[in-house]
Every structure is written in C-alpha cells, then in structure tokens.
C-alpha positions in Angstrom: 117.5 50.9 69.3 115.4 52.1 72.3 111.9 53.4 72.5 112.4 56.6 74.5 110.2 58.7 76.8 111.4 62.3 77.3 110.7 64.1 80.5 109.6 67.7 80.0 108.0 69.7 77.2 110.2 72.8 77.3 113.0 73.8 74.9 115.5 71.2 76.2 112.9 68.4 75.8 112.1 69.5 72.2 115.8 69.7 71.4 116.3 66.2 72.7 113.4 64.9 70.5 114.9 66.7 67.5 118.4 65.2 68.0 117.1 61.7 68.7 114.9 61.9 65.6 117.7 63.2 63.3 120.9 61.8 64.8 120.3 58.5 66.5 118.8 55.0 66.1 116.4 55.6 69.0 112.7 56.4 68.7 111.0 58.9 70.9 107.5 57.6 71.5 106.2 60.0 74.2 106.7 62.8 76.7 106.0 63.0 80.4 105.8 65.8 83.0 104.7 66.0 86.6 100.9 65.9 86.8 100.6 69.5 88.1 102.2 70.7 84.9 100.3 68.4 82.5 98.3 70.8 80.3 98.4 69.0 77.0 97.9 65.3 76.0 100.2 65.5 73.0 103.5 67.1 72.2 104.9 67.0 68.6 102.1 64.5 67.8 103.2 62.1 70.5 101.4 61.3 73.7 102.2 63.2 76.9 101.3 61.6 80.2 101.7 62.4 83.9 105.1 61.2 85.3 103.2 59.7 88.3 101.3 57.5 85.8 104.2 56.7 83.5 104.5 53.0 84.2 100.9 52.3 83.4 101.3 53.9 80.0 104.8 53.0 79.1 106.3 49.9 80.7 109.9 50.2 81.9 110.5 46.7 80.4 110.0 48.1 77.0 110.9 51.8 77.3 113.8 53.9 78.3 113.9 57.4 79.9 115.7 60.5 79.0 115.6 63.5 81.3 117.1 66.7 79.8 116.6 69.5 82.4 118.4 72.7 83.3 120.8 73.1 86.3 118.1 74.8 88.5 119.0 74.4 92.2 122.5 73.3 91.0 121.2 70.1 89.4 119.4 68.8 92.4 116.0 68.9 90.7 117.3 67.0 87.7 119.0 64.5 90.0 115.7 64.0 91.9 113.8 63.1 88.8 116.7 60.9 87.6 116.6 58.9 90.9 112.8 58.6 90.7 113.1 57.2 87.2 115.6 54.6 88.4 113.3 53.7 91.3 110.5 53.1 88.8 112.7 50.6 87.0 113.5 52.6 83.9 116.8 52.3 82.0 118.3 55.6 81.0 120.1 56.3 77.7 122.4 59.1 76.7 122.5 61.2 73.6 126.0 61.8 72.2 126.0 63.9 69.0 127.6 62.2 66.0 129.2 65.7 65.3 131.1 65.5 68.7 134.7 64.2 68.9 134.6 61.5 71.5 137.5 59.1 71.8 136.1 56.8 74.5 132.3 56.9 74.6 132.3 53.9 76.9 133.6 56.2 79.7 130.4 58.3 79.5 127.5 57.6 82.0 123.8 57.4 81.4 121.3 60.2 80.8 124.0 62.4 79.4 123.1 65.0 76.8 126.2 65.9 74.7 125.7 68.3 71.9 127.6 68.9 68.7 131.2 70.1 68.4 132.3 69.0 71.8 135.9 67.7 71.9 136.3 65.0 74.6 139.9 63.8 74.6 141.2 60.4 75.6 140.9 59.1 79.1 138.1 61.6 80.0 135.5 60.1 82.4 132.0 61.6 82.5 129.4 60.6 85.2 125.7 60.3 84.9 123.1 62.9 84.2 125.5 65.4 82.7 124.6 68.1 80.1 127.3 69.4 77.8 126.1 72.1 75.4 127.9 72.7 72.1 131.5 73.6 71.5 133.4 72.6 74.6 136.9 71.2 75.0 137.4 68.6 77.7 141.1 67.9 78.2 142.7 64.5 78.6 142.5 62.5 81.9 139.9 64.9 83.3 136.9 63.6 85.3 133.4 65.2 85.2 131.2 64.1 88.0 127.5 63.4 87.9 124.7 66.0 87.6 127.1 68.7 86.1 126.0 71.3 83.5 128.6 72.6 81.0 127.3 75.4 78.8 129.1 76.4 75.6 132.7 77.1 74.7 134.1 76.1 78.0 137.7 75.0 78.2 138.6 72.3 80.7 142.3 71.5 80.6 143.9 68.2 81.3 143.8 66.3 84.6 140.9 68.5 85.9 138.4 67.1 88.4 134.8 68.5 88.2 132.8 67.4 91.2 129.1 66.8 91.1 126.4 69.5 90.8 128.8 72.1 89.2 127.7 74.7 86.6 130.3 76.1 84.1 129.2 79.3 82.3 129.8 80.2 78.7 133.4 80.9 77.8 134.8 79.9 81.2 138.1 78.2 81.5 139.7 75.8 84.0 143.5 75.4 84.4 145.1 72.0 84.2 145.2 69.9 87.4 142.5 72.0 89.2 139.7 70.5 91.3 136.3 72.2 90.9 134.5 71.4 94.2 130.9 70.1 94.4 128.2 72.6 93.6 130.6 75.3 92.3 129.1 77.9 90.0 131.5 79.3 87.5 130.2 82.4 85.8 130.4 83.4 82.2 134.0 84.2 81.1 135.5 83.3 84.4 139.0 81.8 84.6 139.6 79.3 87.3 143.3 78.8 88.1 143.1 77.3 91.6 140.9 74.8 93.4 137.4 76.1 94.3 135.4 75.7 97.5 132.1 73.7 97.6 129.1 75.6 96.5 131.2 78.7 95.9 130.2 81.3 93.2 133.0 82.5 90.9 132.3 85.3 88.5 134.2 87.9 86.6 133.2 91.6 86.3 131.1 92.6 83.4 132.5 94.8 80.6 132.2 98.5 81.3 131.7 101.1 78.7 134.7 103.4 78.3 134.4 107.2 78.1 136.0 107.4 74.7 134.1 106.8 71.4 135.1 103.7 69.3 135.9 105.9 66.3 138.2 108.0 68.4 140.5 105.1 69.5 144.1 105.5 68.4 145.4 102.8 66.1 142.0 101.1 65.7 
C-alpha cells in the first residue's frame, strides 16, 4: 500500500481519488498543483499544496505520486510534470481497474491510469504515463508507447505499435500490424488501415443530415 499525492484538482484528479479510494489498497493523502493555480488549501478534505513545495510537505521517501492529466499539447505537458516528479525523487504508481481484463499487468509501466472494461490481451506492453479510458480492446502482441492517451471504445488489433504522444479518439480502430507514428492524432470514429506519419492528424468526416425525413425512409 502506498500513500499517494495526486497532481491536479480537476475532473481527472477527482476521478483518480475516487478510484484509489474505492478500488485499490493505496491511500490518497493529498493533492498538489502548480503554485500559480493554487486557489484552495484543501480538496475533498485533504491538503492541497504547491507542487514547487511538495517535498517539504510530503517526503518522497514516504509518498508516491500519481499525475492524471489530459493529452493537451499531445501529452508533452503531462510528460513534463512526470519528469519533474522523477527528478524530485518520487516513485510513481499506476491505477489498473479491478474491472479491467489484464493478462500481464507486469508489462504495464508506471503512472498509468487504466479504467474499467479495458481488455488487454496477452503479450501487450504498455509504457509509462499512459491513460486508457473505459471500454477499449488492445490486441495481443501490441505495444503502446509512453505518454499515450486512449479514449473510449478504441479497438487496437494485434501486433500494432503505438508510438509515444499519440491520441486515439472515441470509437477509432487500428488494423493489425500497423504502426501509429509518434504524436499521431486519430480522430473520433477514424479507421487506420496503414501506417501513419509523425504528428499527423487523421479524422473522418462528420455525419451529414440527409434531405429525407426519418419516418419517410423505405424499409425502416
């Protein structure tokens, strides 16, 4: 069991605190944010301190860090905070939902946030600082690099390589054997059937309203 400090006070941080409290052996004992954003001294009844002063309040010898952040700037901001925490001497833990199907959790890195209903098949390797929202399928022998954000209901087939800083939107799908290059943004509902280019943006057209009324459709 670890005593955990969560970086942030937004929705992701509060979700993390909820999951740790209700679905782990770890104990959240405080929150931290950058000093410029410190506008409260308590969150959920726990102390909240400036990140710059964290070591003086919570020793890295006795506490672990968890940094759940969005993929803003393609994960670069989350990676920067992760690196700073490492430099400060903190150990990072991961949260893996008990309601996820994970065959080899020992192949998952640190500071990963893996929600419920993920299916992670055998021989899948996941790097550090990865967020996987609920309901994804990760096929066998795939590799997910560090600082990746997988939203919900994403299908990653077998033998896929996801390079660092990638974002995969809701209901997107990746064909088997594909390499998703570093920093790729895959939009909601997009289907990737060939290798992508680094920092490319891959989206699909939004649904368009038809001229016919729904109650006038034949055979419907």
